PLY file of the C-alpha trace (Angstrom):
ply
format ascii 1.0
element vertex 264
property float x
property float y
property float z
element edge 263
property int vertex1
property int vertex2
end_header
-4.51 -14.82 -16.56
-7.36 -16.34 -14.76
-9.29 -13.11 -13.72
-12.99 -12.65 -14.65
-13.89 -9.25 -16.01
-15.03 -6.92 -13.12
-14.33 -9.80 -10.63
-11.70 -11.71 -8.79
-9.46 -14.46 -9.72
-5.72 -15.46 -9.72
-2.53 -14.75 -11.55
0.79 -16.57 -11.71
3.82 -14.46 -11.86
7.26 -16.11 -12.07
5.72 -19.37 -10.82
4.02 -17.72 -7.85
0.14 -17.66 -7.68
-1.47 -14.56 -6.26
-5.17 -13.49 -5.77
-6.19 -10.50 -7.77
-9.22 -8.16 -7.93
-9.88 -6.48 -11.32
-12.80 -3.87 -11.57
-13.84 -1.00 -13.61
-12.99 0.53 -16.90
-10.62 3.47 -17.80
-6.96 4.09 -17.36
-5.12 1.32 -15.49
-4.62 1.65 -11.81
-2.50 -0.77 -9.75
-3.60 -0.74 -6.03
-1.09 -2.05 -3.53
-2.77 -2.81 -0.24
-1.51 -2.07 3.36
-0.11 -4.39 5.90
-3.81 -5.13 7.13
-4.55 -6.91 3.88
-6.86 -6.55 0.87
-10.20 -6.91 2.66
-10.16 -3.45 4.41
-9.64 -1.86 0.93
-12.83 -3.15 -0.60
-14.80 0.13 -0.46
-11.78 2.14 -1.72
-11.32 -0.20 -4.70
-14.94 0.02 -5.64
-14.81 3.84 -5.52
-11.71 3.90 -7.58
-13.25 1.56 -10.09
-15.76 4.30 -10.85
-12.97 5.97 -12.92
-10.32 3.42 -13.55
-9.50 -0.13 -14.48
-8.37 -1.25 -10.99
-5.98 -4.13 -10.57
-5.65 -4.99 -6.87
-3.38 -7.87 -6.05
-3.08 -9.63 -2.72
0.74 -9.56 -1.93
2.69 -12.85 -1.92
2.38 -14.35 1.60
-0.92 -12.55 2.32
-4.42 -13.97 2.18
-4.43 -16.96 -0.01
-1.56 -15.79 -2.22
1.54 -18.00 -2.28
4.88 -16.86 -1.08
7.75 -17.49 -3.46
10.82 -19.33 -1.99
13.35 -16.77 -0.91
11.05 -13.74 -0.94
11.74 -11.84 2.27
12.04 -8.18 1.57
9.96 -5.27 0.03
12.89 -5.10 -2.46
11.87 -8.62 -3.61
8.21 -7.56 -3.71
9.03 -4.54 -5.95
10.84 -6.75 -8.50
7.82 -9.18 -8.38
5.43 -6.36 -9.26
7.75 -5.00 -12.03
7.49 -8.57 -13.51
3.67 -8.36 -13.02
3.46 -5.09 -15.01
5.63 -6.63 -17.77
3.52 -9.77 -17.84
0.27 -7.85 -18.11
1.81 -5.37 -20.49
0.39 -2.48 -18.55
1.33 1.02 -19.78
0.82 4.50 -18.24
-0.22 2.81 -15.01
-1.19 4.92 -11.96
0.35 3.04 -9.01
-1.52 3.64 -5.56
-0.05 2.20 -2.48
-1.05 2.52 1.23
1.46 2.15 4.09
3.36 -1.13 3.30
1.81 -0.86 -0.17
3.20 2.59 -0.56
6.65 1.32 0.44
6.42 -1.25 -2.29
5.30 1.43 -4.79
8.18 3.72 -3.82
10.56 0.92 -4.31
9.11 0.11 -7.71
9.36 3.73 -8.82
13.04 4.29 -7.95
13.85 1.24 -10.06
11.66 1.91 -13.10
8.75 4.30 -14.03
8.76 3.05 -17.66
5.20 1.61 -17.31
3.90 4.24 -14.83
2.20 7.67 -15.48
1.56 8.70 -11.73
2.34 7.60 -8.26
0.13 7.95 -5.13
1.66 7.04 -1.70
-0.75 7.11 1.31
0.79 7.14 4.88
3.88 5.66 3.41
6.59 3.83 5.33
9.90 2.79 4.14
12.46 5.26 5.12
14.32 6.52 8.19
13.80 10.29 8.76
15.36 10.84 12.16
18.68 9.94 13.62
19.66 6.46 14.80
18.49 7.15 18.29
15.00 8.41 17.06
12.15 6.04 16.51
10.12 7.33 13.37
7.62 4.45 13.26
6.02 3.06 16.33
6.80 -0.69 17.16
3.42 -2.16 16.35
4.67 -5.53 17.36
5.02 -4.44 20.96
1.47 -3.24 21.37
-1.63 -4.79 22.62
-4.65 -4.90 19.95
-6.26 -2.05 21.78
-3.12 0.14 21.88
-2.58 -0.62 18.23
-6.08 0.39 17.17
-5.93 3.65 19.02
-2.71 4.62 17.26
-3.60 3.68 13.73
-7.28 4.64 13.44
-9.00 8.02 14.05
-11.90 5.89 15.14
-10.42 2.73 16.70
-13.78 1.07 16.23
-13.16 0.90 12.51
-10.50 -1.73 13.01
-11.90 -3.66 15.87
-12.76 -7.34 15.07
-14.17 -10.10 17.05
-11.89 -12.99 15.96
-13.89 -15.56 17.84
-16.95 -14.82 15.72
-15.12 -14.30 12.47
-15.19 -17.16 9.79
-11.93 -19.25 9.85
-10.92 -17.87 6.54
-10.83 -14.28 7.81
-8.97 -15.32 11.01
-6.48 -17.03 8.82
-6.00 -14.02 6.57
-5.43 -11.72 9.48
-2.79 -14.18 10.98
-1.06 -14.35 7.64
-1.22 -10.65 7.27
0.67 -10.28 10.48
3.23 -13.01 9.69
3.92 -11.49 6.27
4.33 -8.09 7.66
6.89 -9.28 10.12
8.69 -11.25 7.41
8.95 -8.08 5.02
9.32 -5.21 7.62
10.75 -6.45 10.80
14.44 -6.14 10.10
15.24 -3.26 9.35
11.96 -2.14 11.05
9.59 -0.82 8.28
12.32 0.74 6.30
15.07 0.23 3.73
18.15 2.16 4.64
18.99 2.67 0.92
15.53 3.94 -0.14
15.82 7.52 1.05
18.96 8.13 -1.07
17.06 6.85 -4.14
13.76 8.82 -3.87
15.25 11.43 -6.11
14.92 9.04 -8.97
11.21 9.27 -9.00
10.44 11.62 -11.95
6.74 11.19 -12.40
3.95 13.25 -10.84
3.73 12.00 -7.17
0.97 12.72 -4.62
1.54 11.79 -0.83
-1.83 11.37 0.90
-1.88 11.54 4.71
-4.50 10.48 7.29
-4.04 13.32 9.66
-4.90 11.23 12.79
-2.01 8.58 12.22
-0.16 8.13 15.36
1.96 5.37 14.12
3.82 7.83 12.05
3.89 11.60 12.44
2.77 14.17 9.73
6.38 15.47 10.03
7.66 12.10 8.79
5.13 12.17 5.94
6.08 15.80 4.78
9.81 14.86 5.07
9.18 11.82 2.74
7.33 14.04 0.34
10.16 16.53 0.23
12.64 13.80 -0.88
10.49 13.19 -4.05
11.01 15.87 -6.77
7.80 17.93 -7.27
5.64 15.72 -4.98
2.63 17.14 -3.34
1.42 16.51 0.18
-2.37 16.36 0.89
-3.93 15.49 4.26
-7.13 13.58 4.76
-9.14 14.52 7.77
-10.87 12.05 10.15
-8.44 9.26 9.12
-5.44 7.58 10.59
-2.85 5.34 9.14
-5.31 3.52 6.80
-7.20 6.51 5.06
-8.47 4.32 2.27
-10.39 2.24 4.99
-11.71 5.11 7.20
-12.41 7.60 4.32
-12.65 5.48 1.18
-14.73 7.97 -0.88
-12.51 10.91 -0.08
-9.35 8.82 -0.71
-10.69 7.80 -4.14
-11.85 11.35 -5.04
-8.36 12.67 -4.35
-6.65 9.83 -6.33
-9.13 10.39 -9.27
-8.60 14.04 -9.28
-4.79 13.58 -9.34
-5.20 11.10 -12.23
-7.11 13.72 -14.18
-4.06 16.01 -14.14
-4.73 18.21 -10.94
-1.54 18.60 -9.12
0 1
1 2
2 3
3 4
4 5
5 6
6 7
7 8
8 9
9 10
10 11
11 12
12 13
13 14
14 15
15 16
16 17
17 18
18 19
19 20
20 21
21 22
22 23
23 24
24 25
25 26
26 27
27 28
28 29
29 30
30 31
31 32
32 33
33 34
34 35
35 36
36 37
37 38
38 39
39 40
40 41
41 42
42 43
43 44
44 45
45 46
46 47
47 48
48 49
49 50
50 51
51 52
52 53
53 54
54 55
55 56
56 57
57 58
58 59
59 60
60 61
61 62
62 63
63 64
64 65
65 66
66 67
67 68
68 69
69 70
70 71
71 72
72 73
73 74
74 75
75 76
76 77
77 78
78 79
79 80
80 81
81 82
82 83
83 84
84 85
85 86
86 87
87 88
88 89
89 90
90 91
91 92
92 93
93 94
94 95
95 96
96 97
97 98
98 99
99 100
100 101
101 102
102 103
103 104
104 105
105 106
106 107
107 108
108 109
109 110
110 111
111 112
112 113
113 114
114 115
115 116
116 117
117 118
118 119
119 120
120 121
121 122
122 123
123 124
124 125
125 126
126 127
127 128
128 129
129 130
130 131
131 132
132 133
133 134
134 135
135 136
136 137
137 138
138 139
139 140
140 141
141 142
142 143
143 144
144 145
145 146
146 147
147 148
148 149
149 150
150 151
151 152
152 153
153 154
154 155
155 156
156 157
157 158
158 159
159 160
160 161
161 162
162 163
163 164
164 165
165 166
166 167
167 168
168 169
169 170
170 171
171 172
172 173
173 174
174 175
175 176
176 177
177 178
178 179
179 180
180 181
181 182
182 183
183 184
184 185
185 186
186 187
187 188
188 189
189 190
190 191
191 192
192 193
193 194
194 195
195 196
196 197
197 198
198 199
199 200
200 201
201 202
202 203
203 204
204 205
205 206
206 207
207 208
208 209
209 210
210 211
211 212
212 213
213 214
214 215
215 216
216 217
217 218
218 219
219 220
220 221
221 222
222 223
223 224
224 225
225 226
226 227
227 228
228 229
229 230
230 231
231 232
232 233
233 234
234 235
235 236
236 237
237 238
238 239
239 240
240 241
241 242
242 243
243 244
244 245
245 246
246 247
247 248
248 249
249 250
250 251
251 252
252 253
253 254
254 255
255 256
256 257
257 258
258 259
259 260
260 261
261 262
262 263
């Protein structure tokens, strides 16, 4: 494992090299980033590292992480991360995911929680709540950038970027994030038809955090998701949209840390 203490590095899992951030001391916490990449999670990762040993990978296909041949679904990603937990021999891990990362976390948890102690899902996607004629999740690929920002952020300025002024590496990371999101979440759109019927298998303490200004998903969707996980608790985060870890990183981290400490 080529990761410097309290730094960044890389890790090879099943022949696939990924970037990885490792910070802080304390109980292990695996942070699974959202579809907008690892970069917007920097402040939340720093805040979480005040009370935990945070391990934050860049998903295969995102950023500079390699994409394994044949890896096309969130189900594939969940097995990749189960192998990562085994390889690092992590135990009693708190798994925290946001949006796409929360979907991955849920897919991991329905398969095995043997190495997990607690689960935090923030503005999770991954299931179909309504009937076949009802769209639960807004089609982000059909939106202009302005429309997208207005839906996913409480303050759209938070996500606004001038791509012409950004370094080439950041532009490439944004392009790879969009490409990888389409690969993993396009069909079926942002859900696994089988996941909903498996959520009852999650038997560890679970917290659903929810940016209350999310207009990509409804709060009713989040509460329905929460209701399918035995004993799960739902907790809103004000002044935040679909990416609460980005808009309210300190509050996000405080809620996760309190939950880690046993407050349910």
